[in-house]
N, C-alpha and C positions, 0 to 999 in steps of 0.2 A: 117803741122798741125798734131797733135797727133790724131790717129784713135779714133773714138767715140766708147765707150763701149755701146752696144745696150741696155742692161738691167742694171738697178741698182742692187746692191747686195740684196740677200734675206733679207726679213724683216718679223717679226712676228706681228700678230695683238696685239694691246694693249687693245682692247675692242671688245666685240662680244655679240650677243644675238639672241633671237627668238622673232620676233614681231608678235603679234596677229593682223591679218588684216581682221578678220571676215570670214564668210563663212566656218568656221571650218579649216581655213588655218593659218599656222604660217610660216613666212619667216625668213631664217637665214641671218644675216648681221654681218659684221666685219669691224673694222676700224684699219688701220695701218698708219705708218708715223708720221708726226708732229701733235699732238692733236690741235695745234693752227694754223696749216697750211691752205693752200687754199683747200677747199673741192672739191673733184671730186668723182663722182659715176661711177662705172664700170658696164656695162651691158653686160652679157655674151650672147653667141650665142646659136644656136639650132633651135628654142627654145627648152629648156629642157636639155641643156648640163651642166649647173651648172658652178660655178666659179672654178678657179684653182689658187694656190698660185703664179704662175708666173705672174699673172695679176697685182699683187701689184708692180711688178718690172719695170713697164713702167714709174714710177713717182719718182722724186727726193724725198726721204723720209724726207729730212730736210725742204722741201718747201710745200709738199702736205699732206693733211689729206685724205687718200685713203679709200673710202667706197666700199666694195664688197657686193653684195647681190645675193643670190640664188633665182631666180624667183619662183613663185608658182609651187609646185610639183617637182622642180628640186633640185639636189644637196642635201644639208642638210635641206632644207625646208620640212615641214610636212603638210599633208601626201605626201610621195613620190609617183609619178604616176606609178612607177614600182610595187607598192604594189597591190595585188589582189583586184579587185573591186574598185580601186581608181576612184573617180568621177571628171570629167573635166568640169562639167557644169559651175562652178565659176572660170574658168581659161580662160580669154580672154585678148586681148591686153589692153583693157580699165581697167580691173581689175589690170593688172600689172602697168599701169600708175598711178592708184589710190594708189597702194601699195608704189610706189616710193614717192609720196607726203606724205603719212603717215610716211615713214621712214625719209624723210627730216625733218619733224616736230619733230619726236621723237628724232632725233639727234641735234635738235635746230640749224639747218643750214638754213640760210636765202636764199643764192643762191649758186649753185654749178656748176662745169664743168661737162659735160656729155660725156662719152667715151664709144664707143661700136663698135663691129665689126660683120658683117654678120647680123643675126637676131638681135643682139645687136644694130646694126645701125638702123634697122627698129624701134625698141622700143625707141631708143634715139630720133629719129625724131618725133614719135608719142607723146612722153612725152614733148619734147621741143615745139612742135606746140601747145599743149594744155596749157603749163605753161611757155611761153617764158620769163616771168618776173622773173622766178626762175633759169634761165640758164645764166652762164657767158660766156662760150664757148662750142663748140661741136667738138669732134674729132671722125671721123668715119673711119672704115677700111672695105673694101670689101662690098660696098653698096648693100643692098637688100631692094627693095621698095615693095615687095610682090605684084607685078603686075602679071597678068595672063601670060604675055610673059616670065617672069622669071621662073615661075613654069613649063610652057611648055618646056622651054629650058632644065631644069635639069631633069624633071621627065616624059616628054612625047617625048623624042627622040633626042633633039638637041645635047646635050653633048654626047649622045651615038655615034655620028659620030667621036668623038675624042677618046673615050674610048670604042671601040666596044666589047672587051672581058668582061670588067666589066659590060657593059650594058646588054650583053647576060645573065650574072649571075643574074643581077637585075630582068630581065624579066622572069626568070625561074619559078617564082611563079604566073605569070600573064597570064591568058588564052588569046589566040589570040583574038584581037578585043576589049579587055576590057581596061578601063582606069587604068593605074598603081596606081595613087593616090587613087582611090576608092577601088581597090583591096587590097592595102596595109593597108588602114585604117580599112577595115573589118577584115583583118588577125591579126593586132596588137591589136584589141579589142576582139578577140576571147575568149570565156570562157576557152579554152584549153591552159594552160601555155606553152606547147611545141610548139603549133602553133604560139603563140605570140612571143616566143623567136626566132624561125626560121625566121619569117618574119621581126622582128625588126633587127636581125643581118644582113639579106640580105639588108635591107633598109640602115642601117648604113655603111655596107661595100661599098655600092655605093658611099656614100659621102667620105668615107676614100680613095677610089680609085681616086677621082677627086679633092681632096682638095689641093694637093701639085703639084707644077710644075714638080718636080721629085719625084717619089714614096718614101714615108717616112715610113719605116717598123714600127717605134714606133707609129705613128699616125694610121696606118692601124690596128695594134694590139689593140689600144684603142677602135676603132670603132667596132671591132669584139667581144669585151667583152660584154656578155649579160647583165651584171649589169649596163653597160653604155647604151647599145643599146636599151633596152626595154623602159625606160623613155624617152630617146632621140627621138625614133621613134614615140611613142604614142603622145607626146606633139606636135612634129613637124606636124604630120599628122592631128591632131586636129585643129591646126592653119591653115594649108594650105587648108584643106577641107572647111574651113569657110572664106577663104580670109582674115584672120587676123582681121575680123570684121571691115574691111576698105572698102570704095568704091574704084572702080578701079581708079588708079592714084592719090588717095587722098593725099599721102605724097608729091607727086610731085606738085600737084595743090595748096597745102597749103604751099609751100616753102616760099612764100612771108611773112608768119608769123614769119620767122626766120630773117628777115631783121634787121640788127643791131647787131646780134649775130655773133661774129667771128667763122668761121668754117674751119677746115682742113680735107680734104678727102684724104685718102691714098688708092690707088687702084692698084692691080696688072694688068699689061697689059694682061696677059694670065690667068686670073681668070676664070676657067671653071665652078665654082659654082655660082658666081655672076659676070657675064660679065661686062666690064667697061662701056657699054652704059648707064647703070642706073646711075653710078657715074657722068658721063659726063652730062646727062640731069639734074641731081640734081644741079650740080655746075652752070649750065646755069640759073637755076630758082632761085638760092639762091645768092643774090647779094654780101653777105659778106663772102662767102666761097671761099677757094682756093683748087683746085684739083691737086694732085701729082700722076701721073701714073708712076709706077715703071716698067722699061723695061724688067726685068728678073724675075718677080714674078707672082705667081698664087694667090690662095686664102689664103694659110696658112701664119701665122706670121713667120714661119720658113723659108720662101722663101727669096731670096736675097733682101736686102734693106728694108724689111718691118719694122723690129724692129728699125733700124736706123731712118726711117722716122717717126715712132710713137714717138720715144724719142725726136726727133727734135721738134715735135709738142707740146709735154707736157712740154719740157724745154722752148719753146717760151712763153707759157701761164703761167708759174709758177710765 
């Protein structure tokens, strides 16, 4: 059998805009692929990372109408949280869920497929559990349920046992005995831009060190860029410090609301950012989901088998 090409060829948007969602916020959206094709909305990670053109390429452009959206404060949405004095008060999980509904209505889409990885998987579940009648299928990669155990693993020492050098660098700004999340949140909201940039870069470098099964210099460089790191760290810490405005285990306990929605969960066996236990628990609680654990992958889509598995899922549902 001919080897599968993991990504479809590059494609440019044929429509785009800025949607006023209230609260002084405008979110960037774009549409590529077939204007009459099957609608799918792509939810980026972070939170705060923004979209990337490669995300259009998970989908057959002749079959799908691909919607990308930069969530509040991220990417090309305005105001960007990297701007001095940017206010995050009106930036919560439930604001983002409401924004997706506004965008769906704006684009005159009745129902759409929901596709997200990492934090994008969190948002995909929150949206789909609130609006299951608007969702045709769900494709998730690197499941993050925003449980305390997951935050403890990544930011309070668990993953540090695997990446001790990077963990030592991450802790360099944290006084002994202090909570890393609390310390970093204070630093990235400092009125001093230099303090913000140093802390945000250290925060982002930690994720850059853990995201791939084998270190990827290009990814590490992206995370180290202050123009990426500051909004990325500020939004992420805002969400994590507030538990995503979710009750503990909410997305897991409400998985029954997804019954009847076909789901495909793609998970790296050695994902150090979002360990596979969460994906396994979700698959057990969601009766119409199917979990695929990739034996040689971590968290990154660049790891072996991830792109192939995602393309198989989107092709299956086209």
